[in-house]
C-alpha positions in Angstrom: 36.5 101.4 134.7 38.4 104.7 134.7 41.3 103.0 136.4 41.4 100.2 133.8 41.4 102.7 131.0 44.1 104.7 132.6 46.3 101.5 132.8 45.7 100.8 129.2 46.5 104.4 128.3 49.8 104.2 130.2 50.8 100.9 128.6 50.1 102.3 125.1 52.2 105.4 125.8 55.0 103.2 127.2 54.9 101.0 124.1 55.2 104.1 121.8 58.2 105.4 123.8 59.9 102.0 123.4 59.3 101.9 119.7 60.6 105.5 119.4 63.7 104.5 121.4 64.4 101.7 118.9 64.1 104.1 116.0 66.3 106.8 117.5 69.0 104.3 118.6 69.1 102.8 115.1 69.1 106.2 113.3 71.7 107.7 115.5 74.2 104.9 114.7 73.5 104.7 111.0 73.4 108.3 109.7 76.1 110.8 109.3 75.1 114.5 109.6 76.7 117.0 107.3 78.9 119.3 109.4 77.9 122.9 110.1 80.2 125.7 109.0 81.4 126.0 112.5 82.8 122.5 112.7 84.1 122.5 109.2 86.5 125.3 110.1 86.8 124.8 113.8 90.3 123.6 114.8 89.7 123.6 118.5 88.6 120.1 118.7 89.4 116.7 117.1 88.5 113.3 118.2 87.3 114.8 121.5 90.8 116.1 122.2 92.2 119.6 122.7 94.5 119.9 119.7 97.2 121.7 121.7 97.6 118.6 124.0 97.2 114.9 124.2 98.5 113.4 120.9 98.6 116.6 118.9 101.2 119.1 118.0 101.2 122.6 116.6 103.0 123.3 113.4 106.1 125.4 113.2 106.9 126.4 109.6 110.4 127.4 110.4 111.3 123.7 110.8 110.8 123.0 107.1 113.8 122.1 105.0 113.2 121.5 101.3 113.8 117.9 100.4 113.5 118.5 96.6 116.9 120.2 96.1 119.1 117.9 94.0 116.2 115.8 92.7 117.2 113.5 89.8 115.2 112.4 86.8 115.0 109.3 84.7 115.4 108.9 80.9 111.8 110.0 80.4 112.4 113.2 82.4 110.3 111.8 85.3 111.4 112.3 88.9 113.1 109.4 90.6 112.0 108.7 94.2 114.8 108.5 96.7 115.3 108.5 100.5 117.0 111.6 101.8 120.3 111.7 103.5 118.7 110.8 106.8 117.2 107.7 105.2 113.7 109.2 105.4 111.0 109.4 102.8 107.7 111.3 103.4 104.4 110.7 101.7 101.2 112.8 101.9 98.0 110.9 101.0 95.2 113.0 99.7 92.0 111.0 99.5 88.4 111.8 98.5 89.0 115.3 97.3 85.9 115.2 95.2 86.7 118.1 92.9 83.7 119.3 90.8 80.9 119.4 93.4 81.0 123.2 93.8 83.4 126.0 92.7 83.8 127.2 96.3 84.6 123.6 97.4 87.2 123.3 94.6 88.8 126.5 95.8 88.9 125.2 99.4 90.4 121.9 98.1 93.3 123.8 96.5 93.9 125.6 99.8 93.9 122.3 101.7 96.4 120.8 99.4 98.7 123.9 99.5 98.5 124.2 103.3 99.3 120.6 104.0 102.2 120.5 101.4 103.7 123.6 103.0 103.3 122.1 106.5 104.8 118.7 105.6 107.0 119.3 102.5 106.7 115.7 101.4 108.8 113.8 98.9 105.8 112.3 97.2 102.0 112.7 97.1 99.5 109.8 96.6 96.1 110.7 95.3 94.2 107.6 96.5 90.9 107.9 94.6 87.7 110.0 94.2 89.9 112.8 93.1 87.0 114.1 91.2 83.2 113.6 91.3 83.1 112.2 87.8 79.3 112.4 87.6 79.7 116.2 87.4 81.8 116.2 84.3 80.2 116.0 80.8 83.1 117.0 78.5 86.8 116.5 78.2 87.6 120.1 79.0 86.1 119.7 82.4 88.7 117.1 83.2 91.7 119.0 81.8 90.7 122.2 83.7 90.2 120.5 87.0 93.4 118.5 86.7 95.3 121.8 86.6 93.6 122.6 89.9 94.3 119.2 91.4 98.0 119.1 90.5 98.8 122.8 90.6 99.9 122.7 94.3 102.3 119.9 93.6 103.7 121.5 90.4 104.4 124.8 92.2 106.4 123.0 94.8 108.1 120.5 92.5 106.6 117.5 94.3 105.9 114.3 92.3 102.6 112.5 92.6 100.7 109.4 91.5 97.0 108.4 91.4 94.7 105.5 91.6 91.0 105.6 91.0 88.0 105.5 93.3 84.5 104.6 92.5 83.5 108.1 91.4 86.4 109.3 89.2 85.3 107.6 86.0 81.5 108.2 86.2 81.5 111.0 83.7 82.5 111.7 80.1 86.0 110.1 80.2 87.0 106.6 80.9 89.6 105.8 83.6 92.2 105.2 81.0 91.7 108.6 79.4 91.8 110.3 82.8 95.1 108.4 83.6 96.5 109.6 80.3 95.7 113.2 81.1 97.4 112.8 84.5 100.5 111.1 82.9 100.9 114.0 80.6 102.2 116.1 83.5 106.0 115.9 84.0 105.8 115.3 87.7 103.1 112.6 87.5 104.4 109.1 88.2 101.1 107.5 87.4 101.1 104.4 85.1 98.6 102.3 83.3 98.5 98.6 83.9 101.8 97.1 82.9 100.2 93.7 82.5 97.5 92.9 80.0 94.3 91.5 81.5 94.5 93.2 84.9 91.1 94.5 86.3 91.0 98.2 86.5 93.5 100.7 85.0 96.0 101.9 87.6 97.7 98.8 89.0 101.5 99.5 89.1 104.4 99.9 91.4 106.9 102.6 92.1 110.5 102.2 93.4 112.1 104.2 96.1 115.8 104.3 95.8 118.6 104.8 98.3 120.0 108.3 98.9 123.2 107.6 96.9 121.4 106.3 93.8 122.4 108.3 90.7 121.0 106.0 88.0 118.5 107.0 85.3 116.3 103.9 85.3 113.4 104.4 87.7 112.1 100.9 86.8 115.1 99.0 88.1 113.6 97.4 91.2 116.8 95.5 91.8 118.4 98.7 93.0 115.4 100.0 94.9 115.4 100.3 98.6 111.7 99.8 99.0 108.5 99.6 96.9 105.1 101.3 96.6 102.4 99.0 95.3 99.3 100.7 93.9 96.0 98.9 93.3 92.9 100.0 91.3 89.7 99.0 93.2 87.4 100.6 90.6 86.6 97.3 89.1 83.3 95.5 88.4 82.9 91.8 88.3 83.6 90.8 91.9 82.0 87.6 93.1 80.4 86.7 89.8 79.4 90.3 89.1 77.3 90.6 92.3 79.5 93.2 93.8 82.1 95.9 92.8 85.1 97.6 94.4 87.2 94.6 95.4 90.7 93.6 94.5 90.4 90.6 92.2 92.5 87.5 92.0 94.6 88.5 88.9 95.6 91.7 90.7 96.7 89.7 93.7 98.7 87.3 91.5 100.3 90.3 89.7 101.4 91.7 93.1 102.7 88.3 94.3 104.8 87.7 91.2 106.3 91.2 91.5 106.9 90.7 95.2 108.8 87.5 94.5 110.7 89.1 91.7 111.7 92.0 94.0 112.9 89.5 96.7 110.1 90.7 99.0 111.6 94.1 99.5 109.9 96.2 102.2 106.8 97.9 100.8 103.7 99.9 101.4 100.5 99.9 99.2 97.6 102.2 98.4 94.1 101.5 97.2 90.8 103.4 97.4 88.3 100.9 98.7 89.2 99.5 102.2 89.4 95.7 102.6 86.8 94.3 105.0 89.6 93.3 107.4 89.6 96.9 108.6 86.4 96.3 110.4 87.9 93.2 112.1 90.8 95.4 113.1 88.5 97.9 114.8 86.5 95.2 116.6 89.5 93.3 117.9 92.7 95.4 117.6 94.1 98.5 119.1 93.7 101.4 116.7 94.3 105.1 116.5 91.6 107.4 115.2 87.9 107.3 114.7 85.2 105.1 113.1 82.4 107.6 112.4 81.2 106.3 109.0 79.0 103.5 110.3 77.5 102.9 106.8 80.8 101.4 105.7 80.4 98.8 103.0 82.8 95.9 103.4 84.0 94.8 100.0 84.4 91.2 99.1 88.0 89.9 98.9 87.7 86.4 100.1 88.2 85.0 96.6 91.4 87.0 95.9 93.0 86.6 99.4 94.2 90.2 99.1 95.2 90.8 102.7 96.0 87.1 103.3 98.6 87.3 100.5 100.2 90.4 102.0 100.5 88.5 105.3 101.9 85.5 103.5 104.5 87.5 101.5 105.5 89.6 104.5 106.8 92.5 102.5 103.9 95.0 102.6 104.1 96.8 106.0 101.3 99.2 105.4 98.1 99.5 103.3 96.3 102.9 103.1 92.9 103.7 101.6 89.9 106.2 101.8 86.3 106.0 100.6 84.6 106.1 104.0 84.8 109.8 104.6 84.2 109.6 108.4 86.8 107.0 109.2 90.5 107.9 109.8 91.8 105.2 112.0 94.8 102.9 111.5 96.4 100.0 113.4 98.4 96.8 113.2 96.7 93.9 111.5 99.0 90.8 111.6 102.0 93.0 110.9 100.4 95.3 108.4 99.4 98.9 109.3 95.9 99.1 107.8 95.0 102.8 107.7 92.3 105.2 106.4 93.5 108.6 105.2 91.7 111.7 106.4 89.1 113.0 103.9 90.9 115.8 102.1 88.2 117.5 100.1 85.1 119.6 100.7 83.0 117.9 98.0 80.5 115.1 98.7 79.5 114.3 102.3 81.6 115.5 105.1 82.0 114.6 108.8 82.9 116.5 112.0 86.6 116.3 111.3 88.5 119.1 109.6 89.8 118.1 106.1 93.4 116.9 106.1 95.8 114.1 105.0 97.4 111.0 106.3 101.2 111.5 106.4 103.6 108.6 106.2 107.3 108.9 107.0 109.3 105.9 106.0 112.6 105.0 107.4 114.8 102.9 105.2 117.0 100.9 107.6 115.5 99.3 109.7 112.3 99.8 107.8 109.7 101.6 109.8 106.5 103.6 109.1 105.6 106.6 111.3 102.0 107.9 110.6 99.9 110.9 111.6 97.1 113.1 110.4 97.9 116.7 109.4 94.8 118.8 109.1 94.0 122.0 107.2 94.7 124.2 110.3 98.2 122.7 110.5 97.6 120.6 113.5 99.5 117.3 113.7 97.2 114.7 115.2 98.8 111.4 116.3 95.2 110.3 117.0 93.3 109.0 120.0 93.8 105.4 120.9 90.8 103.0 120.7 90.8 99.6 122.3 88.2 96.9 121.5 85.0 97.0 123.4 81.6 95.4 123.0 79.6 98.7 122.7 81.0 99.9 119.4 81.8 96.7 117.5 80.6 96.3 113.9 79.4 93.3 111.9 81.3 92.3 108.8 78.7 92.3 106.0 80.0 92.2 102.5 78.4 93.9 99.5 76.0 91.4 98.2 72.5 92.2 96.9 70.2 93.0 99.8 72.9 92.8 102.4 75.3 95.7 101.8 76.2 97.4 105.1 78.0 96.8 108.3 76.0 97.6 111.4 76.9 98.2 115.0 76.3 95.3 117.4 75.3 97.3 120.4 72.3 99.2 118.8 71.1 96.0 117.5 71.1 94.5 120.9 69.2 97.5 122.4 66.7 97.3 119.5 66.2 93.6 120.1 65.6 94.1 123.9 63.3 97.0 123.2 61.4 95.0 120.6 60.9 92.1 123.0 59.8 94.4 125.8 57.5 96.3 123.5 56.0 93.1 122.2 55.3 91.9 125.7 53.5 95.2 126.4 51.5 95.0 123.3 50.6 91.4 124.0 49.6 92.3 127.5 47.4 95.1 126.3 45.6 92.8 123.8 45.0 90.2 126.5 43.9 92.8 129.0 41.4 94.3 126.6 40.0 91.0 125.5 
């Protein structure tokens, strides 16, 4: 009798352990811990690499040469974007700054911006959404004050910038249009409000980059541009019959396609806040550089608009860059397009193990080429660790529909299924044994 009870006891304990294993495996792969102070400021490690070797490079400030001397301005006294004498054009992408969470975080955000701008000395800055945590702002003055903070580092250095909106910028007192108007009031801002009536969102527009020898005054003359920057607003409701939000809708894609054809499909890059779901397919099946830490990624529905398909069809957009998922910073080739996350730039909202930073893009005019890396707050240039497809960290593509909103790792699901079957067999055996 004692032996039988002992067997039952062991089986019960074993079943409990298996159930706990399921829970731990699932939780580990579907939660992101906030970083400790140590790994917020620690620059010794990134992507499991020593930052002084293996795909990283230390910064030498003596190598900087200002690229803003001799800048020209259009008839509206706005800067004209041009390649330099070496046919290079450098862009710093700040994403998910999330100003407004805490005063100390805002101060750190300014330091991040200033440090990276001094490290890279770019020709242009793209603020690709969630610039502010709009839900923290309850009057107009909040926005005007914070915009001085956001743009101050660029103004001090004479660097032009442009914005598009994320899903949090316009959650406060002001509408997206009003916020865009505040930004456009700054001389160095190249932000525009939808040039076409009826486009979803507010900040859908394009910017021209001209050859080095361009001396005209018309920044809108795409016929003389060397290349194009297309900017999309993903802060749009109404996707898939209002079931989801955050996608690029069909009118936006048609607007781009018409412009692309008008511009004779000139080489281009694009920016948006919300990543397209193809970025998960890229991780699963392509070679990428960087990390996928934000496993609660939500894949936004773009099948109806054919957003990425249209880029592939047109053949002019060579890179699309985004943010939103704070823990992801990888990029890679997807059918000829460099799909890439930026590095989370700000300290507000949730953080990950990586130091705040920026994706940097250096464009070469002829032949057109994009070189890309991460520059972090400490000044480290990280060309990022390679990741090749493997079964153990693949993710399902699940779009944002009611009750089915998250991508999940394949491997933990498999472990959970096996553990569930084994656990069920044990429980069944116990019941049969007792009866």
